[in-house]
N, C-alpha and C positions, 0 to 999 in steps of 0.2 A: 617072371610075366610067361603066362602060357598062350600066346597069339596065335599059334599053329591051331591050337584045341579050339580056340574063342573063333578063330573065321571056319573052321570045320563045322560046329555048332552053331553057328548064324546061318551056313551057308545049306545044312540039310534043313534048320527049322523051316528057311523059305524054299524047302523043294527044289533046291539049284542043283544040279549036277556038277563037278568038279569040270566039266570037259566045257560047260556055259560061263562059270565063273572065269575059268581061267583065259578063254576069249574075250569075255566082256574086259577081261583085267589085261589084255594084251601079252599074256604070258602063255607058257604051255601047261598041259593038265600036267605032264612029269613035274614041274617045278612046283605048280601048286600043292600036288601030292606032298612033296618033299619040305614044303613050309607048314604045310595041316600036319605034318608029323615032328615037325621041330627037326628036321634036317638040314634044313637051310635058313637062314636069316635072311628074310629081304630088307630091300631098303626102302626108307621112308616114301619114296615115290610109288614104289609096287604096293605099299600097302595101302596109301592113299587111294592108287584105282580100285583095289579089291574094296576098300570100302565104298567108294561110290557107286562100283557094281552091285555092292550088298544093299546100300541104301542106309548106309550106317554112317555118323559122322566119327573120325578119327578118335577123337577125345573119348566118343563111347568103348569103340573094340581096345583101346588103353587101359580103359577101368575095368570092362569086363573080363580083360585078362589080367589086370594084376592079383597077384599072390600074396599071402602074408606076410611072406619072405621079400618081397620087395618093399616093403614098409618099413621104417625107421623101428627098432625095438621098441622108443618110448611112444611111440604113436599106434602100433599093432593091436590094441586092446581098443583104440576107438576104432578101427579098422575093421575090427572083426566084429563089433556092434553093428557099424554102419554097412559094411556089404553087404550082408543077404538082402538087405531092404534093398537098396539102392541096384544090386544087378537084378532082382525083381521086378524092379520099375523098368529099369532098359529091356529087359526081357517081352515084358508088357509091351511096348513100345515098338522094338525094333524085331524081335522074332515073330515067325508068322506073317511076315508082312511081305506082299510084294517087294521086289527092290527097285520097281519103276524102270526099269530098264528092259 
């Protein structure tokens, strides 16, 4: 699961700076940078605050961050078929949209 990269991609698609997202999420820019680089693992409360600031439901962030290796071996084929369409669907809805905050 690559939550950091997913947060960074969503933030950039909405043209939000790290500093602005950090402020809206009640964390420091340095901490957000570490999260986006997967050097720090945020707690669920912080992830929820980031999702709220980005205007993206928590479940959507988690789905977008899923990688094939996160899925049980017996379900990877189905995941690999469904993931591109579902990710495209979520990107259409949640990327490039104002966060509303």
